[in-house]
MARKOL-308658 format. One record per residue: y, z, x of N, C-alpha, C, O, CB in turn. Coordinates in pm, whole numbers, always signed. Last residue first. Glycine has a CB too. Layout:
<nodes>
NODE      n_y      n_z      n_x     ca_y     ca_z     ca_x      c_y      c_z      c_x      o_y      o_z      o_x     cb_y     cb_z     cb_x
NODE        Y        Z        X        Y        Z        X        Y        Z        X        Y        Z        X        Y        Z        X
...
</nodes>
This chain:
<nodes>
NODE      n_y      n_z      n_x     ca_y     ca_z     ca_x      c_y      c_z      c_x      o_y      o_z      o_x     cb_y     cb_z     cb_x
NODE     -767     -136    +5509     -883     -141    +5654     -827     -251    +5719     -876     -291    +5825    -1069     -175    +5625
NODE     -595     -200    +5286     -565     -128    +5417     -630     -121    +5478     -572      -78    +5578     -533      -31    +5429
NODE     -715     -233    +5033     -651     -105    +5045     -627      -64    +5182     -631      +54    +5218     -726       -6    +4979
NODE     -778     -509    +5053     -667     -465    +4974     -610     -336    +5021     -490     -320    +5046     -706     -452    +4836
NODE     -999     -500    +5237     -846     -571    +5298     -727     -511    +5216     -619     -474    +5262     -836     -758    +5275
NODE    -1127     -370    +5069    -1076     -312    +5227     -994     -394    +5271     -909     -356    +5352    -1181     -298    +5345
NODE    -1210     -539    +4873    -1173     -395    +4843    -1101     -329    +4970    -1020     -238    +4954    -1310     -308    +4804
NODE    -1344     -746    +5026    -1181     -774    +4951    -1134     -623    +4896    -1013     -603    +4880    -1188     -903    +4788
NODE    -1562     -602    +5111    -1459     -671    +5220    -1334     -725    +5136    -1228     -742    +5194    -1536     -811    +5308
NODE    -1653     -563    +4868    -1635     -437    +4981    -1554     -468    +5058    -1466     -388    +5091    -1744     -394    +5065
NODE    -1764     -794    +4796    -1639     -715    +4728    -1625     -569    +4819    -1552     -479    +4775    -1675     -677    +4542
NODE    -1959     -828    +5015    -1818     -946    +4981    -1717     -875    +4896    -1597     -890    +4918    -1864    -1101    +4880
NODE    -2126     -639    +4996    -2077     -664    +5108    -1940     -722    +5061    -1832     -664    +5071    -2168     -750    +5192
NODE    -2110     -445    +4652    -2207     -555    +4711    -2097     -610    +4868    -1978     -618    +4839    -2242     -715    +4559
NODE    -2210     -121    +4695    -2084     -235    +4663    -2145     -343    +4713    -2226     -339    +4806    -1926     -216    +4739
NODE    -2311     +242    +4551    -2303      +73    +4626    -2235      -31    +4593    -2195      -47    +4478    -2413       +2    +4624
NODE    -2427     +535    +4588    -2315     +452    +4532    -2332     +322    +4627    -2359     +315    +4746    -2155     +531    +4542
NODE    -2672     +751    +4484    -2598     +708    +4548    -2484     +552    +4490    -2479     +495    +4382    -2689     +700    +4654
NODE    -2891    +1068    +4444    -2823     +937    +4394    -2740     +881    +4509    -2731     +942    +4615    -2726     +963    +4262
NODE    -3032    +1288    +4482    -3076    +1213    +4534    -2983    +1062    +4499    -3026     +954    +4540    -3212    +1232    +4505
NODE    -2845    +1486    +4384    -2879    +1484    +4502    -2908    +1376    +4587    -2863    +1350    +4699    -2957    +1545    +4503
NODE    -2909    +1345    +4055    -2861    +1459    +4139    -2823    +1455    +4289    -2724    +1381    +4293    -2956    +1550    +4132
NODE    -3037    +1022    +4049    -2992    +1173    +4003    -2965    +1245    +4076    -2996    +1218    +4192    -3065    +1247    +3941
NODE    -2985     +653    +4070    -3047     +792    +4169    -3011     +866    +4057    -2959     +806    +3963    -2969     +851    +4342
NODE    -2676     +483    +4127    -2825     +456    +4111    -2856     +598    +4143    -2786     +664    +4220    -2901     +334    +4213
NODE    -2409     +261    +4111    -2421     +392    +4079    -2616     +400    +4053    -2672     +328    +3971    -2305     +428    +3925
NODE    -2192      +13    +4201    -2357      +84    +4139    -2402     +130    +4162    -2480      +94    +4250    -2451      +61    +4118
NODE    -1887     -117    +4163    -1995      -13    +4225    -2083      +16    +4135    -2065      +39    +4016    -1944     +120    +4274
NODE    -1758     -297    +4011    -1764     -368    +4136    -1877     -267    +4208    -1950     -312    +4296    -1601     -383    +4218
NODE    -1844     -295    +3647    -1792     -240    +3758    -1831     -308    +3870    -1930     -381    +3859    -1822     -113    +3768
NODE    -1760     -617    +3531    -1857     -530    +3528    -1794     -462    +3668    -1731     -515    +3759    -2018     -597    +3522
NODE    -1639     -863    +3246    -1627     -848    +3412    -1711     -676    +3382    -1725     -623    +3272    -1406     -853    +3505
NODE    -1512    -1051    +3050    -1656    -1077    +3106    -1628     -995    +3273    -1605    -1050    +3380    -1699    -1286    +3112
NODE    -1278     -982    +2801    -1299    -1028    +2975    -1433     -988    +2998    -1463     -876    +2958    -1194     -943    +3102
NODE    -1195     -839    +2624    -1285     -947    +2601    -1332    -1005    +2707    -1430    -1080    +2701    -1237    -1039    +2530
NODE    -1071     -671    +2573    -1010     -754    +2613    -1071     -859    +2570    -1028     -951    +2499     -987     -745    +2726
NODE    -1300     -445    +2696    -1232     -431    +2551    -1114     -541    +2524    -1040     -498    +2435    -1162     -275    +2538
NODE    -1285     -513    +2946    -1384     -537    +2838    -1357     -559    +2710    -1380     -654    +2635    -1458     -448    +2829
NODE    -1072     -407    +3060    -1082     -549    +3079    -1212     -610    +2946    -1217     -715    +2883    -1134     -574    +3266
NODE    -1139     -126    +2983     -996     -189    +2895     -974     -341    +2962     -872     -402    +2928     -824      -75    +2928
NODE    -1316      -87    +3190    -1352      -42    +3044    -1191     -132    +2925    -1186     -174    +2810    -1353     +194    +3049
NODE    -1157     -113    +3421    -1287     -246    +3371    -1311     -207    +3236    -1329     -300    +3158    -1463     -246    +3464
NODE     -980     +101    +3415     -979      -63    +3414    -1030     -161    +3346     -995     -247    +3265    -1014     -103    +3499
NODE    -1186     +319    +3390    -1091     +255    +3311    -1041     +134    +3298    -1048      +65    +3196    -1014     +300    +3319
NODE    -1299     +283    +3658    -1371     +289    +3531    -1311     +222    +3421    -1347     +118    +3365    -1391     +418    +3492
NODE    -1053     +320    +3802    -1138     +158    +3844    -1211     +176    +3679    -1183      +96    +3590    -1299     +155    +4036
NODE    -1008     +577    +3752     -877     +458    +3747     -995     +344    +3700    -1015     +299    +3587     -769     +413    +3938
NODE    -1257     +754    +3802    -1167     +699    +3660    -1090     +582    +3655    -1103     +497    +3567    -1062     +793    +3619
NODE    -1476     +772    +3975    -1376     +656    +3971    -1286     +634    +3882    -1233     +524    +3867    -1428     +553    +3969
NODE    -1607     +972    +3892    -1549     +939    +4010    -1437     +883    +4068    -1352     +912    +4152    -1603     +894    +4042
NODE    -1638     +986    +3613    -1584    +1065    +3635    -1499    +1067    +3805    -1394    +1122    +3840    -1677    +1152    +3594
NODE    -1772     +740    +3567    -1684     +778    +3527    -1588     +845    +3561    -1471     +806    +3556    -1709     +804    +3473
NODE    -1966     +731    +3767    -1891     +625    +3801    -1736     +673    +3706    -1622     +653    +3749    -1981     +467    +3754
NODE    -2139     +953    +3913    -2092     +935    +3767    -1972     +885    +3767    -1873     +957    +3767    -2087    +1055    +3685
NODE    -2436    +1129    +4032    -2326    +1000    +4052    -2254     +991    +3918    -2315    +1024    +3816    -2404     +837    +4088
NODE    -2397    +1436    +4178    -2464    +1342    +4103    -2342    +1242    +4081    -2221    +1252    +4097    -2537    +1405    +3966
NODE    -2244    +1663    +4280    -2324    +1580    +4324    -2449    +1514    +4310    -2554    +1518    +4374    -2325    +1606    +4387
NODE    -1836    +1581    +4233    -2018    +1668    +4188    -2115    +1618    +4274    -2080    +1527    +4349    -2100    +1628    +4014
NODE    -1674    +1577    +4523    -1737    +1551    +4377    -1825    +1598    +4352    -1901    +1658    +4428    -1770    +1445    +4339
NODE    -1566    +1635    +4781    -1555    +1725    +4668    -1571    +1707    +4527    -1521    +1772    +4435    -1455    +1766    +4673
NODE    -1578    +1428    +4967    -1467    +1405    +4879    -1442    +1521    +4777    -1343    +1526    +4704    -1491    +1275    +4805
NODE    -1799    +1542    +5147    -1657    +1492    +5212    -1547    +1450    +5111    -1432    +1436    +5153    -1682    +1359    +5307
NODE    -1984    +1606    +4946    -1920    +1707    +5120    -1766    +1633    +5149    -1654    +1681    +5165    -2060    +1658    +5322
NODE    -2008    +1391    +4825    -1963    +1512    +4726    -1924    +1643    +4838    -1856    +1743    +4817    -2113    +1562    +4603
NODE    -2114    +1190    +4976    -2008    +1173    +4968    -1903    +1330    +4865    -1782    +1352    +4852    -2024    +1020    +4911
NODE    -2335    +1329    +5055    -2268    +1291    +5200    -2121    +1259    +5115    -2016    +1293    +5171    -2355    +1129    +5308
NODE    -2471    +1303    +4803    -2445    +1390    +4902    -2356    +1447    +4999    -2316    +1561    +5020    -2495    +1373    +4943
NODE    -2485    +1017    +4735    -2395    +1080    +4656    -2378    +1240    +4738    -2267    +1293    +4729    -2457    +1081    +4488
NODE    -2534     +788    +5025    -2587     +930    +4915    -2474     +995    +4868    -2379    +1027    +4940    -2682    +1062    +4991
NODE    -2437     +471    +4981    -2371     +564    +5024    -2442     +696    +4945    -2419     +715    +4825    -2219     +533    +5002
NODE    -2631     +135    +5088    -2594     +287    +5006    -2517     +367    +5039    -2501     +357    +5161    -2682     +374    +4991
NODE    -2427     -117    +5235    -2552      +11    +5268    -2541      +74    +5123    -2440      +58    +5055    -2510     +153    +5419
NODE    -2206     -298    +5203    -2324     -331    +5128    -2459     -226    +5154    -2570     -247    +5106    -2359     -484    +5170
NODE    -2027     -159    +5402    -2064     -317    +5382    -2180     -315    +5365    -2265     -324    +5454    -2037     -418    +5487
NODE    -1946      +80    +5393    -2037      +98    +5384    -2105      -42    +5389    -2228      -48    +5382    -2044     +178    +5294
NODE    -1675      +73    +5298    -1695      +54    +5414    -1846      +45    +5453    -1864       -6    +5563    -1626     +145    +5474
NODE    -1662      +87    +5015    -1708      -33    +5061    -1689      -67    +5198    -1683     -184    +5238    -1659     -125    +4990
NODE    -1696     +394    +5005    -1817     +281    +4959    -1758     +152    +5014    -1846      +99    +5081    -1846     +264    +4772
NODE    -1480     +414    +5115    -1595     +477    +5209    -1693     +409    +5162    -1777     +359    +5237    -1628     +635    +5205
NODE    -1310     +331    +4918    -1285     +283    +5043    -1390     +305    +5123    -1407     +222    +5211    -1174     +332    +5098
NODE    -1318     +452    +4678    -1355     +370    +4724    -1380     +322    +4831    -1487     +262    +4843    -1325     +333    +4694
NODE    -1203     +765    +4824    -1386     +698    +4786    -1378     +590    +4781    -1428     +547    +4884    -1473     +726    +4648
NODE     -903     +650    +4852    -1039     +699    +4970    -1168     +699    +4973    -1243     +660    +5063    -1048     +812    +4998
NODE     -897     +596    +4557     -861     +504    +4656     -992     +543    +4785    -1105     +499    +4807     -678     +533    +4705
NODE     -869     +870    +4444     -994     +773    +4409    -1013     +643    +4500    -1124     +592    +4516     -975     +717    +4256
NODE     -725     +986    +4571     -846    +1007    +4650     -946     +911    +4597    -1052     +873    +4647     -898    +1153    +4645
NODE     -486     +826    +4480     -487     +828    +4620     -665     +881    +4662     -725     +831    +4757     -348     +946    +4676
NODE     -591     +706    +4156     -525     +796    +4241     -540     +786    +4374     -637     +713    +4397     -553     +911    +4214
NODE     -543     +348    +4014     -644     +446    +4070     -566     +547    +4125     -454     +506    +4155     -741     +389    +4177
NODE     -397     +168    +3938     -449     +206    +3824     -536     +344    +3928     -586     +435    +3862     -546      +63    +3724
NODE     -386       -5    +4135     -274      +33    +4097     -286     +152    +3982     -189     +217    +3947     -202      -88    +4057
NODE     -638     -128    +4175     -606      -19    +4272     -493      +27    +4198     -505     +149    +4197     -578      -59    +4431
NODE     -601     -318    +3940     -717     -217    +3960     -672      -89    +4044     -670      +25    +4000     -842     -290    +4037
NODE     -405     -510    +4023     -415     -413    +3946     -492     -321    +3903     -448     -238    +3823     -396     -439    +3889
NODE     -523     -587    +4255     -397     -523    +4323     -385     -419    +4163     -364     -297    +4164     -232     -666    +4377
NODE     -780     -725    +4199     -738     -583    +4287     -632     -517    +4305     -628     -406    +4359     -754     -588    +4400
NODE     -790     -944    +4068     -801     -795    +4003     -741     -703    +4066     -667     -616    +4020     -930     -743    +3990
NODE     -816    -1168    +4285     -703    -1173    +4188     -677    -1003    +4099     -565     -958    +4075     -751    -1312    +4069
NODE    -1044    -1044    +4408     -939    -1084    +4479     -794    -1103    +4359     -688    -1041    +4371     -994    -1229    +4561
NODE    -1233    -1055    +4170    -1216     -965    +4228    -1091     -940    +4306    -1028     -836    +4287    -1307     -962    +4282
NODE    -1337    -1286    +3964    -1241    -1335    +4080    -1195    -1177    +4113    -1080    -1168    +4068    -1095    -1461    +4026
NODE    -1633    -1147    +3873    -1492    -1191    +3813    -1451    -1219    +3963    -1516    -1184    +4062    -1386    -1063    +3710
NODE    -1940    -1310    +3895    -1903    -1190    +3878    -1697    -1256    +3924    -1657    -1358    +3979    -2019    -1056    +4000
NODE    -2244    -1381    +3723    -2076    -1417    +3743    -2036    -1295    +3759    -2062    -1195    +3691    -1985    -1492    +3617
NODE    -2514    -1299    +3813    -2459    -1319    +3709    -2332    -1313    +3763    -2312    -1234    +3855    -2494    -1240    +3603
NODE    -2709     -993    +4005    -2710    -1120    +3955    -2575    -1135    +3853    -2521    -1034    +3808    -2855    -1143    +3882
NODE    -2623     -784    +4290    -2654     -811    +4135    -2629     -964    +4111    -2554    -1038    +4175    -2551     -717    +4028
NODE    -2723     -865    +4592    -2608     -841    +4506    -2670     -861    +4401    -2763     -940    +4395    -2485     -918    +4518
NODE    -2849     -791    +4859    -2867     -859    +4799    -2774     -819    +4675    -2756     -697    +4678    -2990     -875    +4799
NODE    -2904     -611    +5116    -2888     -767    +5158    -2865     -823    +4986    -2862     -946    +4997    -3062     -846    +5258
NODE    -3227     -519    +4993    -3158     -511    +5067    -3095     -638    +5123    -3156     -737    +5164    -3211     -442    +5132
NODE    -3189     -490    +4614    -3279     -486    +4748    -3181     -503    +4822    -3066     -508    +4780    -3398     -589    +4777
NODE    -3042     -226    +4399    -3076     -344    +4445    -3126     -369    +4597    -3108     -286    +4687    -2969     -414    +4418
NODE    -3235      -32    +4147    -3169       +0    +4307    -3169     -159    +4346    -3273     -223    +4331    -3289     +119    +4439
NODE    -3105       +2    +3821    -3223      -68    +3930    -3175      -48    +4043    -3052      -43    +4047    -3256     -229    +3924
NODE    -2878      +56    +3656    -3013     +145    +3640    -3112      +56    +3774    -3223     +110    +3782    -3096     +128    +3436
NODE    -2684     -153    +3720    -2696       +5    +3741    -2783      +81    +3741    -2783     +177    +3818    -2646      +63    +3678
NODE    -2766     -397    +3661    -2818     -342    +3792    -2760     -225    +3813    -2775     -178    +3926    -2796     -425    +3908
NODE    -2610     -448    +3404    -2763     -449    +3415    -2800     -401    +3560    -2911     -349    +3549    -2825     -602    +3387
NODE    -2343     -470    +3557    -2377     -339    +3471    -2543     -292    +3461    -2597     -184    +3485    -2323     -371    +3309
NODE    -2366     -752    +3644    -2360     -640    +3740    -2370     -487    +3648    -2417     -392    +3711    -2205     -657    +3834
NODE    -2591     -963    +3553    -2495     -930    +3552    -2446     -755    +3650    -2523     -676    +3705    -2488     -950    +3410
</nodes>
């Protein structure tokens, strides 16, 4: 599952295991719950095309704390996922957070990144 990999570093080119929801269908609703700065941050993570994005780079560019926190940095997306989980849908965060402090990073599977980039207008 996506969430199960949040504490483990994904191998190069490997996406978390388990069934992923059809994010293409969920993207408009998820993005509709995000503020503009959150969309910009998510687009930067998606633009990495499957590479890890160091939290230090994001902290400098987006003014976020220098430690990964999906709930804090992507509150709209985090809330969307949590509301779907509460409704019984099998869904996990599409962004993986790993590491601590300034050694932390975010990662998104390339396929999901492509879908997010398309929806966000890249």
